[in-house]
PDB file of N, CA, C and O in Angstrom:
ATOM      1  N   MET A   1      -5.035  48.020 -43.158  1.00  0.00           N
ATOM      2  CA  MET A   1      -6.089  46.604 -42.873  1.00  0.00           C
ATOM      3  C   MET A   1      -7.050  46.355 -42.220  1.00  0.00           C
ATOM      4  O   MET A   1      -7.031  46.463 -40.994  1.00  0.00           O
ATOM      5  N   ALA A   2      -8.072  45.978 -42.872  1.00  0.00           N
ATOM      6  CA  ALA A   2      -8.741  45.342 -41.771  1.00  0.00           C
ATOM      7  C   ALA A   2      -9.023  44.639 -40.913  1.00  0.00           C
ATOM      8  O   ALA A   2      -8.944  43.503 -41.379  1.00  0.00           O
ATOM      9  N   LYS A   3      -9.443  44.577 -39.468  1.00  0.00           N
ATOM     10  CA  LYS A   3      -8.946  43.596 -38.902  1.00  0.00           C
ATOM     11  C   LYS A   3     -10.583  42.640 -39.214  1.00  0.00           C
ATOM     12  O   LYS A   3     -11.652  43.133 -39.576  1.00  0.00           O
ATOM     13  N   ILE A   4     -10.239  40.984 -38.887  1.00  0.00           N
ATOM     14  CA  ILE A   4     -11.754  40.155 -39.204  1.00  0.00           C
ATOM     15  C   ILE A   4     -11.085  38.778 -38.455  1.00  0.00           C
ATOM     16  O   ILE A   4     -10.176  38.068 -38.883  1.00  0.00           O
ATOM     17  N   ALA A   5     -12.046  38.621 -36.872  1.00  0.00           N
ATOM     18  CA  ALA A   5     -12.344  38.178 -36.622  1.00  0.00           C
ATOM     19  C   ALA A   5     -11.557  36.609 -36.665  1.00  0.00           C
ATOM     20  O   ALA A   5     -11.161  36.399 -37.812  1.00  0.00           O
ATOM     21  N   PRO A   6     -11.294  35.687 -35.903  1.00  0.00           N
ATOM     22  CA  PRO A   6     -10.768  34.120 -36.785  1.00  0.00           C
ATOM     23  C   PRO A   6     -12.904  33.821 -37.076  1.00  0.00           C
ATOM     24  O   PRO A   6     -13.837  34.618 -37.175  1.00  0.00           O
ATOM     25  N   PRO A   7     -12.840  32.663 -37.103  1.00  0.00           N
ATOM     26  CA  PRO A   7     -14.131  31.653 -37.328  1.00  0.00           C
ATOM     27  C   PRO A   7     -14.349  31.600 -36.199  1.00  0.00           C
ATOM     28  O   PRO A   7     -13.471  31.963 -35.415  1.00  0.00           O
ATOM     29  N   THR A   8     -15.379  31.212 -35.809  1.00  0.00           N
ATOM     30  CA  THR A   8     -15.889  30.804 -34.623  1.00  0.00           C
ATOM     31  C   THR A   8     -15.920  29.191 -34.853  1.00  0.00           C
ATOM     32  O   THR A   8     -16.350  28.697 -35.895  1.00  0.00           O
ATOM     33  N   GLU A   9     -15.333  28.297 -33.580  1.00  0.00           N
ATOM     34  CA  GLU A   9     -15.945  26.223 -34.380  1.00  0.00           C
ATOM     35  C   GLU A   9     -17.048  26.366 -33.610  1.00  0.00           C
ATOM     36  O   GLU A   9     -17.442  26.801 -32.528  1.00  0.00           O
ATOM     37  N   LYS A  10     -17.601  25.478 -35.238  1.00  0.00           N
ATOM     38  CA  LYS A  10     -19.002  25.332 -35.336  1.00  0.00           C
ATOM     39  C   LYS A  10     -19.114  23.999 -33.756  1.00  0.00           C
ATOM     40  O   LYS A  10     -18.418  22.991 -33.635  1.00  0.00           O
ATOM     41  N   LYS A  11     -19.947  24.377 -33.013  1.00  0.00           N
ATOM     42  CA  LYS A  11     -19.368  23.217 -31.821  1.00  0.00           C
ATOM     43  C   LYS A  11     -21.217  22.299 -33.004  1.00  0.00           C
ATOM     44  O   LYS A  11     -22.382  22.592 -33.272  1.00  0.00           O
ATOM     45  N   THR A  12     -19.804  20.739 -33.339  1.00  0.00           N
ATOM     46  CA  THR A  12     -21.282  19.533 -33.767  1.00  0.00           C
ATOM     47  C   THR A  12     -22.099  18.935 -32.676  1.00  0.00           C
ATOM     48  O   THR A  12     -22.119  19.586 -31.631  1.00  0.00           O
ATOM     49  N   PRO A  13     -22.803  17.782 -32.710  1.00  0.00           N
ATOM     50  CA  PRO A  13     -23.757  17.549 -31.201  1.00  0.00           C
ATOM     51  C   PRO A  13     -22.273  16.245 -30.734  1.00  0.00           C
ATOM     52  O   PRO A  13     -22.352  15.580 -29.701  1.00  0.00           O
ATOM     53  N   VAL A  14     -20.724  16.084 -31.977  1.00  0.00           N
ATOM     54  CA  VAL A  14     -20.370  14.926 -32.185  1.00  0.00           C
ATOM     55  C   VAL A  14     -19.088  15.065 -31.021  1.00  0.00           C
ATOM     56  O   VAL A  14     -18.488  14.205 -30.376  1.00  0.00           O
ATOM     57  N   LYS A  15     -18.952  16.811 -31.082  1.00  0.00           N
ATOM     58  CA  LYS A  15     -17.203  17.597 -31.093  1.00  0.00           C
ATOM     59  C   LYS A  15     -17.736  18.043 -30.057  1.00  0.00           C
ATOM     60  O   LYS A  15     -17.179  19.088 -29.722  1.00  0.00           O
ATOM     61  N   ARG A  16     -18.466  17.781 -29.457  1.00  0.00           N
ATOM     62  CA  ARG A  16     -19.344  18.401 -27.487  1.00  0.00           C
ATOM     63  C   ARG A  16     -19.708  17.298 -26.746  1.00  0.00           C
ATOM     64  O   ARG A  16     -19.875  17.426 -25.533  1.00  0.00           O
ATOM     65  N   ALA A  17     -19.866  16.156 -27.329  1.00  0.00           N
ATOM     66  CA  ALA A  17     -19.930  15.017 -26.698  1.00  0.00           C
ATOM     67  C   ALA A  17     -17.904  14.591 -26.504  1.00  0.00           C
ATOM     68  O   ALA A  17     -17.207  14.639 -25.491  1.00  0.00           O
ATOM     69  N   VAL A  18     -17.677  14.358 -27.385  1.00  0.00           N
ATOM     70  CA  VAL A  18     -16.059  14.560 -27.660  1.00  0.00           C
ATOM     71  C   VAL A  18     -15.569  15.587 -26.186  1.00  0.00           C
ATOM     72  O   VAL A  18     -15.066  15.409 -25.077  1.00  0.00           O
ATOM     73  N   LYS A  19     -15.790  16.066 -26.543  1.00  0.00           N
ATOM     74  CA  LYS A  19     -15.344  16.810 -25.366  1.00  0.00           C
ATOM     75  C   LYS A  19     -15.608  17.177 -23.931  1.00  0.00           C
ATOM     76  O   LYS A  19     -14.796  17.765 -23.217  1.00  0.00           O
ATOM     77  N   LYS A  20     -16.922  16.745 -23.530  1.00  0.00           N
ATOM     78  CA  LYS A  20     -17.283  16.125 -22.513  1.00  0.00           C
ATOM     79  C   LYS A  20     -16.657  15.013 -21.789  1.00  0.00           C
ATOM     80  O   LYS A  20     -16.349  14.971 -20.597  1.00  0.00           O
ATOM     81  N   ALA A  21     -16.515  14.101 -22.718  1.00  0.00           N
ATOM     82  CA  ALA A  21     -16.557  12.705 -22.803  1.00  0.00           C
ATOM     83  C   ALA A  21     -14.426  13.167 -21.765  1.00  0.00           C
ATOM     84  O   ALA A  21     -14.039  12.633 -20.725  1.00  0.00           O
ATOM     85  N   ILE A  22     -13.991  13.749 -22.225  1.00  0.00           N
ATOM     86  CA  ILE A  22     -12.437  13.769 -22.349  1.00  0.00           C
ATOM     87  C   ILE A  22     -12.565  14.514 -20.892  1.00  0.00           C
ATOM     88  O   ILE A  22     -11.636  14.257 -20.125  1.00  0.00           O
ATOM     89  N   GLU A  23     -13.918  15.692 -20.237  1.00  0.00           N
ATOM     90  CA  GLU A  23     -13.116  16.456 -19.870  1.00  0.00           C
ATOM     91  C   GLU A  23     -13.854  15.217 -18.535  1.00  0.00           C
ATOM     92  O   GLU A  23     -13.427  15.425 -17.400  1.00  0.00           O
ATOM     93  N   MET A  24     -14.584  14.374 -18.641  1.00  0.00           N
ATOM     94  CA  MET A  24     -15.302  13.671 -17.786  1.00  0.00           C
ATOM     95  C   MET A  24     -14.156  12.509 -17.069  1.00  0.00           C
ATOM     96  O   MET A  24     -14.045  12.053 -15.931  1.00  0.00           O
ATOM     97  N   LYS A  25     -13.424  12.311 -18.301  1.00  0.00           N
ATOM     98  CA  LYS A  25     -12.223  11.030 -18.001  1.00  0.00           C
ATOM     99  C   LYS A  25     -11.475  11.253 -17.108  1.00  0.00           C
ATOM    100  O   LYS A  25     -11.064  10.565 -16.173  1.00  0.00           O
ATOM    101  N   SER A  26     -11.088  13.509 -17.820  1.00  0.00           N
ATOM    102  CA  SER A  26     -10.101  14.206 -16.260  1.00  0.00           C
ATOM    103  C   SER A  26      -9.613  14.024 -15.449  1.00  0.00           C
ATOM    104  O   SER A  26      -8.508  13.665 -15.040  1.00  0.00           O
ATOM    105  N   ASN A  27     -11.184  14.496 -14.936  1.00  0.00           N
ATOM    106  CA  ASN A  27     -11.815  14.454 -13.482  1.00  0.00           C
ATOM    107  C   ASN A  27     -11.821  13.133 -13.097  1.00  0.00           C
ATOM    108  O   ASN A  27     -11.694  12.890 -11.897  1.00  0.00           O
ATOM    109  N   LYS A  28     -11.971  12.043 -14.052  1.00  0.00           N
ATOM    110  CA  LYS A  28     -11.962  10.762 -13.199  1.00  0.00           C
ATOM    111  C   LYS A  28     -10.421  10.580 -12.898  1.00  0.00           C
ATOM    112  O   LYS A  28     -10.367  10.647 -11.671  1.00  0.00           O
ATOM    113  N   ALA A  29      -8.989  10.361 -13.436  1.00  0.00           N
ATOM    114  CA  ALA A  29      -8.156  11.137 -13.710  1.00  0.00           C
ATOM    115  C   ALA A  29      -7.186  10.627 -12.099  1.00  0.00           C
ATOM    116  O   ALA A  29      -6.485   9.691 -11.715  1.00  0.00           O
ATOM    117  N   THR A  30      -7.866  12.279 -11.442  1.00  0.00           N
ATOM    118  CA  THR A  30      -7.262  12.999 -11.048  1.00  0.00           C
ATOM    119  C   THR A  30      -8.120  11.972  -9.409  1.00  0.00           C
ATOM    120  O   THR A  30      -7.466  11.488  -8.485  1.00  0.00           O
ATOM    121  N   GLY A  31      -9.173  11.941  -9.508  1.00  0.00           N
ATOM    122  CA  GLY A  31     -10.432  11.150  -8.398  1.00  0.00           C
ATOM    123  C   GLY A  31      -9.176   9.904  -7.447  1.00  0.00           C
ATOM    124  O   GLY A  31      -8.105   9.835  -8.051  1.00  0.00           O
ATOM    125  N   GLN A  32      -9.218   9.251  -6.489  1.00  0.00           N
ATOM    126  CA  GLN A  32      -8.379   8.014  -5.365  1.00  0.00           C
ATOM    127  C   GLN A  32      -8.700   6.292  -6.069  1.00  0.00           C
ATOM    128  O   GLN A  32      -9.043   5.283  -5.454  1.00  0.00           O
ATOM    129  N   THR A  33      -8.558   6.387  -6.856  1.00  0.00           N
ATOM    130  CA  THR A  33      -9.447   5.034  -6.387  1.00  0.00           C
ATOM    131  C   THR A  33      -9.483   4.141  -5.167  1.00  0.00           C
ATOM    132  O   THR A  33      -8.806   4.306  -4.152  1.00  0.00           O
ATOM    133  N   PRO A  34     -10.576   2.930  -5.450  1.00  0.00           N
ATOM    134  CA  PRO A  34     -11.197   2.670  -4.363  1.00  0.00           C
ATOM    135  C   PRO A  34     -10.010   1.532  -3.363  1.00  0.00           C
ATOM    136  O   PRO A  34      -8.904   1.013  -3.511  1.00  0.00           O
ATOM    137  N   PRO A  35     -10.988   1.596  -2.442  1.00  0.00           N
ATOM    138  CA  PRO A  35      -9.592   0.537  -1.617  1.00  0.00           C
ATOM    139  C   PRO A  35      -9.551  -0.861  -1.626  1.00  0.00           C
ATOM    140  O   PRO A  35      -9.095  -1.672  -0.821  1.00  0.00           O
ATOM    141  N   ASP A  36      -9.976  -0.948  -2.432  1.00  0.00           N
ATOM    142  CA  ASP A  36      -9.966  -2.760  -2.808  1.00  0.00           C
ATOM    143  C   ASP A  36      -9.790  -2.848  -3.912  1.00  0.00           C
ATOM    144  O   ASP A  36      -9.856  -3.980  -4.392  1.00  0.00           O
ATOM    145  N   ALA A  37      -9.505  -1.764  -4.750  1.00  0.00           N
ATOM    146  CA  ALA A  37      -8.893  -1.818  -6.271  1.00  0.00           C
ATOM    147  C   ALA A  37      -8.024  -2.819  -6.231  1.00  0.00           C
ATOM    148  O   ALA A  37      -7.035  -2.818  -5.498  1.00  0.00           O
ATOM    149  N   ILE A  38      -8.546  -4.371  -7.553  1.00  0.00           N
ATOM    150  CA  ILE A  38      -6.463  -4.121  -8.019  1.00  0.00           C
ATOM    151  C   ILE A  38      -5.910  -3.578  -9.210  1.00  0.00           C
ATOM    152  O   ILE A  38      -6.266  -3.363 -10.369  1.00  0.00           O
ATOM    153  N   ILE A  39      -4.776  -3.419  -8.401  1.00  0.00           N
ATOM    154  CA  ILE A  39      -3.980  -2.111  -9.284  1.00  0.00           C
ATOM    155  C   ILE A  39      -2.839  -2.839  -9.576  1.00  0.00           C
ATOM    156  O   ILE A  39      -2.411  -3.504  -8.633  1.00  0.00           O
ATOM    157  N   PRO A  40      -2.033  -2.918 -10.947  1.00  0.00           N
ATOM    158  CA  PRO A  40      -0.378  -3.004 -10.771  1.00  0.00           C
ATOM    159  C   PRO A  40       0.413  -3.012  -9.664  1.00  0.00           C
ATOM    160  O   PRO A  40       0.272  -2.267  -8.693  1.00  0.00           O
ATOM    161  N   LEU A  41       1.621  -4.231  -9.868  1.00  0.00           N
ATOM    162  CA  LEU A  41       2.633  -3.873  -8.863  1.00  0.00           C
ATOM    163  C   LEU A  41       3.831  -4.553  -9.871  1.00  0.00           C
ATOM    164  O   LEU A  41       3.946  -5.754 -10.116  1.00  0.00           O
ATOM    165  N   GLN A  42       4.630  -3.526 -10.351  1.00  0.00           N
ATOM    166  CA  GLN A  42       5.716  -4.237 -10.899  1.00  0.00           C
ATOM    167  C   GLN A  42       7.191  -4.071 -10.094  1.00  0.00           C
ATOM    168  O   GLN A  42       7.969  -3.201  -9.702  1.00  0.00           O
ATOM    169  N   ILE A  43       7.013  -5.539 -10.133  1.00  0.00           N
ATOM    170  CA  ILE A  43       9.296  -5.557  -9.569  1.00  0.00           C
ATOM    171  C   ILE A  43      10.001  -6.676  -9.994  1.00  0.00           C
ATOM    172  O   ILE A  43       9.843  -7.861 -10.287  1.00  0.00           O
ATOM    173  N   LYS A  44      10.919  -5.733  -9.899  1.00  0.00           N
ATOM    174  CA  LYS A  44      12.384  -6.735 -10.548  1.00  0.00           C
ATOM    175  C   LYS A  44      12.966  -7.703  -9.791  1.00  0.00           C
ATOM    176  O   LYS A  44      13.473  -7.519  -8.685  1.00  0.00           O
ATOM    177  N   ILE A  45      12.895  -8.746 -10.386  1.00  0.00           N
ATOM    178  CA  ILE A  45      13.410  -9.882  -9.970  1.00  0.00           C
ATOM    179  C   ILE A  45      14.442 -10.710 -10.740  1.00  0.00           C
ATOM    180  O   ILE A  45      14.809 -10.371 -11.865  1.00  0.00           O
ATOM    181  N   PRO A  46      14.810 -11.578 -10.246  1.00  0.00           N
ATOM    182  CA  PRO A  46      15.236 -12.771 -11.204  1.00  0.00           C
ATOM    183  C   PRO A  46      14.525 -13.709 -11.772  1.00  0.00           C
ATOM    184  O   PRO A  46      14.066 -14.707 -11.216  1.00  0.00           O
ATOM    185  N   GLU A  47      14.449 -13.483 -12.591  1.00  0.00           N
ATOM    186  CA  GLU A  47      13.970 -14.530 -13.527  1.00  0.00           C
ATOM    187  C   GLU A  47      13.502 -16.451 -12.882  1.00  0.00           C
ATOM    188  O   GLU A  47      12.521 -17.193 -12.943  1.00  0.00           O
ATOM    189  N   THR A  48      15.335 -16.518 -12.142  1.00  0.00           N
ATOM    190  CA  THR A  48      14.773 -17.939 -11.948  1.00  0.00           C
ATOM    191  C   THR A  48      13.376 -17.896 -10.681  1.00  0.00           C
ATOM    192  O   THR A  48      12.362 -18.564 -10.476  1.00  0.00           O
ATOM    193  N   VAL A  49      14.010 -16.767 -10.086  1.00  0.00           N
ATOM    194  CA  VAL A  49      12.575 -16.578  -8.574  1.00  0.00           C
ATOM    195  C   VAL A  49      11.750 -16.507  -8.869  1.00  0.00           C
ATOM    196  O   VAL A  49      10.792 -16.747  -8.134  1.00  0.00           O
ATOM    197  N   LYS A  50      11.591 -16.054 -10.394  1.00  0.00           N
ATOM    198  CA  LYS A  50      10.084 -15.405 -11.103  1.00  0.00           C
ATOM    199  C   LYS A  50       9.751 -16.764 -10.945  1.00  0.00           C
ATOM    200  O   LYS A  50       8.824 -17.100 -10.208  1.00  0.00           O
ATOM    201  N   ASN A  51      10.488 -17.644 -11.628  1.00  0.00           N
ATOM    202  CA  ASN A  51      10.013 -19.123 -12.333  1.00  0.00           C
ATOM    203  C   ASN A  51       9.979 -20.062 -11.110  1.00  0.00           C
ATOM    204  O   ASN A  51       9.468 -21.163 -11.314  1.00  0.00           O
ATOM    205  N   GLU A  52      10.449 -19.798  -9.851  1.00  0.00           N
ATOM    206  CA  GLU A  52      10.654 -20.756  -8.924  1.00  0.00           C
ATOM    207  C   GLU A  52       9.028 -20.622  -8.010  1.00  0.00           C
ATOM    208  O   GLU A  52       8.323 -21.489  -7.493  1.00  0.00           O
ATOM    209  N   PHE A  53       8.830 -18.577  -8.162  1.00  0.00           N
ATOM    210  CA  PHE A  53       7.638 -18.516  -8.085  1.00  0.00           C
ATOM    211  C   PHE A  53       6.378 -18.711  -8.852  1.00  0.00           C
ATOM    212  O   PHE A  53       5.568 -19.232  -8.084  1.00  0.00           O
ATOM    213  N   LYS A  54       6.150 -18.629  -9.364  1.00  0.00           N
ATOM    214  CA  LYS A  54       5.305 -19.308 -10.505  1.00  0.00           C
ATOM    215  C   LYS A  54       5.415 -20.387 -10.240  1.00  0.00           C
ATOM    216  O   LYS A  54       5.678 -20.049  -9.086  1.00  0.00           O
ATOM    217  N   ALA A  55       5.480 -21.637 -10.187  1.00  0.00           N
ATOM    218  CA  ALA A  55       5.744 -23.104  -9.949  1.00  0.00           C
ATOM    219  C   ALA A  55       5.330 -22.998  -8.864  1.00  0.00           C
ATOM    220  O   ALA A  55       4.718 -24.052  -9.034  1.00  0.00           O
ATOM    221  N   MET A  56       4.998 -22.656  -7.618  1.00  0.00           N
ATOM    222  CA  MET A  56       5.087 -22.484  -6.407  1.00  0.00           C
ATOM    223  C   MET A  56       2.794 -21.824  -5.879  1.00  0.00           C
ATOM    224  O   MET A  56       2.017 -21.953  -4.933  1.00  0.00           O
ATOM    225  N   ALA A  57       2.798 -21.349  -6.916  1.00  0.00           N
ATOM    226  CA  ALA A  57       2.185 -20.879  -7.116  1.00  0.00           C
ATOM    227  C   ALA A  57       1.170 -21.918  -7.796  1.00  0.00           C
ATOM    228  O   ALA A  57       0.256 -22.418  -7.140  1.00  0.00           O
ATOM    229  N   SER A  58       1.390 -22.223  -9.197  1.00  0.00           N
ATOM    230  CA  SER A  58       0.758 -24.043  -9.841  1.00  0.00           C
ATOM    231  C   SER A  58       1.190 -25.125  -9.054  1.00  0.00           C
ATOM    232  O   SER A  58       1.009 -26.238  -9.549  1.00  0.00           O
ATOM    233  N   ILE A  59       1.834 -25.051  -7.704  1.00  0.00           N
ATOM    234  CA  ILE A  59       1.542 -26.912  -6.947  1.00  0.00           C
ATOM    235  C   ILE A  59       0.253 -26.551  -6.026  1.00  0.00           C
ATOM    236  O   ILE A  59      -0.557 -27.441  -5.768  1.00  0.00           O
ATOM    237  N   ARG A  60       0.035 -24.904  -5.413  1.00  0.00           N
ATOM    238  CA  ARG A  60      -1.104 -24.399  -4.511  1.00  0.00           C
ATOM    239  C   ARG A  60      -1.934 -24.118  -5.618  1.00  0.00           C
ATOM    240  O   ARG A  60      -2.212 -22.966  -5.949  1.00  0.00           O
ATOM    241  N   GLY A  61      -2.331 -25.107  -6.192  1.00  0.00           N
ATOM    242  CA  GLY A  61      -3.010 -24.342  -7.740  1.00  0.00           C
ATOM    243  C   GLY A  61      -3.523 -22.856  -7.080  1.00  0.00           C
ATOM    244  O   GLY A  61      -4.219 -22.678  -6.081  1.00  0.00           O
ATOM    245  N   GLN A  62      -3.037 -22.046  -7.830  1.00  0.00           N
ATOM    246  CA  GLN A  62      -2.872 -20.317  -6.726  1.00  0.00           C
ATOM    247  C   GLN A  62      -2.497 -19.296  -8.286  1.00  0.00           C
ATOM    248  O   GLN A  62      -2.215 -19.630  -9.437  1.00  0.00           O
ATOM    249  N   SER A  63      -2.621 -18.340  -7.799  1.00  0.00           N
ATOM    250  CA  SER A  63      -2.502 -17.356  -8.985  1.00  0.00           C
ATOM    251  C   SER A  63      -1.280 -17.038  -8.040  1.00  0.00           C
ATOM    252  O   SER A  63      -1.049 -17.033  -6.831  1.00  0.00           O
ATOM    253  N   MET A  64      -0.451 -16.709  -9.514  1.00  0.00           N
ATOM    254  CA  MET A  64       0.594 -15.418  -8.104  1.00  0.00           C
ATOM    255  C   MET A  64      -0.187 -14.534  -7.700  1.00  0.00           C
ATOM    256  O   MET A  64      -0.489 -14.674  -6.515  1.00  0.00           O
ATOM    257  N   ASN A  65      -0.665 -13.624  -8.239  1.00  0.00           N
ATOM    258  CA  ASN A  65      -1.491 -13.055  -7.315  1.00  0.00           C
ATOM    259  C   ASN A  65      -2.242 -12.337  -5.914  1.00  0.00           C
ATOM    260  O   ASN A  65      -2.399 -11.295  -5.278  1.00  0.00           O
ATOM    261  N   ALA A  66      -2.653 -14.224  -6.026  1.00  0.00           N
ATOM    262  CA  ALA A  66      -2.939 -14.509  -4.237  1.00  0.00           C
ATOM    263  C   ALA A  66      -2.139 -15.126  -3.719  1.00  0.00           C
ATOM    264  O   ALA A  66      -2.266 -14.900  -2.516  1.00  0.00           O
ATOM    265  N   LEU A  67      -0.810 -16.263  -3.995  1.00  0.00           N
ATOM    266  CA  LEU A  67       0.189 -16.655  -3.637  1.00  0.00           C
ATOM    267  C   LEU A  67       0.504 -15.209  -3.064  1.00  0.00           C
ATOM    268  O   LEU A  67       0.651 -15.176  -1.843  1.00  0.00           O
ATOM    269  N   PHE A  68       0.671 -13.639  -3.956  1.00  0.00           N
ATOM    270  CA  PHE A  68       1.757 -12.888  -2.843  1.00  0.00           C
ATOM    271  C   PHE A  68       0.794 -12.396  -1.663  1.00  0.00           C
ATOM    272  O   PHE A  68       1.052 -12.225  -0.471  1.00  0.00           O
ATOM    273  N   LEU A  69      -0.560 -12.200  -2.472  1.00  0.00           N
ATOM    274  CA  LEU A  69      -1.586 -11.577  -0.770  1.00  0.00           C
ATOM    275  C   LEU A  69      -1.270 -12.200   0.025  1.00  0.00           C
ATOM    276  O   LEU A  69      -0.941 -11.550   1.017  1.00  0.00           O
ATOM    277  N   GLU A  70      -1.158 -13.615   0.158  1.00  0.00           N
ATOM    278  CA  GLU A  70      -0.786 -14.654   1.029  1.00  0.00           C
ATOM    279  C   GLU A  70      -0.085 -14.445   2.053  1.00  0.00           C
ATOM    280  O   GLU A  70      -0.395 -14.485   3.244  1.00  0.00           O
ATOM    281  N   MET A  71       1.200 -14.143   1.382  1.00  0.00           N
ATOM    282  CA  MET A  71       2.420 -14.202   1.633  1.00  0.00           C
ATOM    283  C   MET A  71       2.278 -12.734   2.297  1.00  0.00           C
ATOM    284  O   MET A  71       2.530 -12.757   3.501  1.00  0.00           O
ATOM    285  N   PHE A  72       2.048 -11.890   1.959  1.00  0.00           N
ATOM    286  CA  PHE A  72       2.385 -10.953   2.776  1.00  0.00           C
ATOM    287  C   PHE A  72       1.124 -10.472   4.421  1.00  0.00           C
ATOM    288  O   PHE A  72       1.225 -10.008   5.557  1.00  0.00           O
ATOM    289  N   GLU A  73      -0.017 -11.031   3.399  1.00  0.00           N
ATOM    290  CA  GLU A  73      -0.804 -11.139   5.098  1.00  0.00           C
ATOM    291  C   GLU A  73       0.205 -11.831   5.976  1.00  0.00           C
ATOM    292  O   GLU A  73       0.194 -11.441   7.144  1.00  0.00           O
ATOM    293  N   GLU A  74       1.062 -12.757   5.678  1.00  0.00           N
ATOM    294  CA  GLU A  74       1.543 -13.333   6.346  1.00  0.00           C
ATOM    295  C   GLU A  74       2.701 -12.524   7.536  1.00  0.00           C
ATOM    296  O   GLU A  74       2.642 -12.112   8.694  1.00  0.00           O
ATOM    297  N   TYR A  75       3.668 -12.604   6.495  1.00  0.00           N
ATOM    298  CA  TYR A  75       4.378 -11.572   6.932  1.00  0.00           C
ATOM    299  C   TYR A  75       3.808 -10.184   8.243  1.00  0.00           C
ATOM    300  O   TYR A  75       4.128 -10.012   9.419  1.00  0.00           O
ATOM    301  N   LYS A  76       3.001  -9.539   7.451  1.00  0.00           N
ATOM    302  CA  LYS A  76       2.105  -8.952   8.221  1.00  0.00           C
ATOM    303  C   LYS A  76       2.038  -8.931   9.604  1.00  0.00           C
ATOM    304  O   LYS A  76       2.210  -8.041  10.437  1.00  0.00           O
ATOM    305  N   GLU A  77       1.652 -10.515   9.689  1.00  0.00           N
ATOM    306  CA  GLU A  77       1.539 -10.487  11.128  1.00  0.00           C
ATOM    307  C   GLU A  77       2.698 -11.131  11.810  1.00  0.00           C
ATOM    308  O   GLU A  77       2.368 -11.108  12.996  1.00  0.00           O
ATOM    309  N   SER A  78       3.864 -11.690  11.725  1.00  0.00           N
ATOM    310  CA  SER A  78       4.685 -11.547  12.393  1.00  0.00           C
ATOM    311  C   SER A  78       5.615 -11.131  12.117  1.00  0.00           C
ATOM    312  O   SER A  78       6.468 -12.013  12.020  1.00  0.00           O
ATOM    313  N   HIS A  79       6.078  -9.882  11.850  1.00  0.00           N
ATOM    314  CA  HIS A  79       6.384  -8.899  12.390  1.00  0.00           C
ATOM    315  C   HIS A  79       5.681  -7.748  12.292  1.00  0.00           C
ATOM    316  O   HIS A  79       6.060  -6.741  12.890  1.00  0.00           O
TER     317      HIS A  79
END
């Protein structure tokens, strides 16, 4: 029986572009994020504490993120 080579994949411009985009995306994923980038932080707290924190931020006219960052800076200064 004759050995037949598998068909070669024809690279269309679209396939090349997709492959290049995937390679670029994977290269980006291994890089570090900039130090000033805002990234999510997920913690588990009681719902009552979350509601109180949200209300406190609202009363102060701040977002929950801004209030957390302010609280953390004050904590670092005092400890």
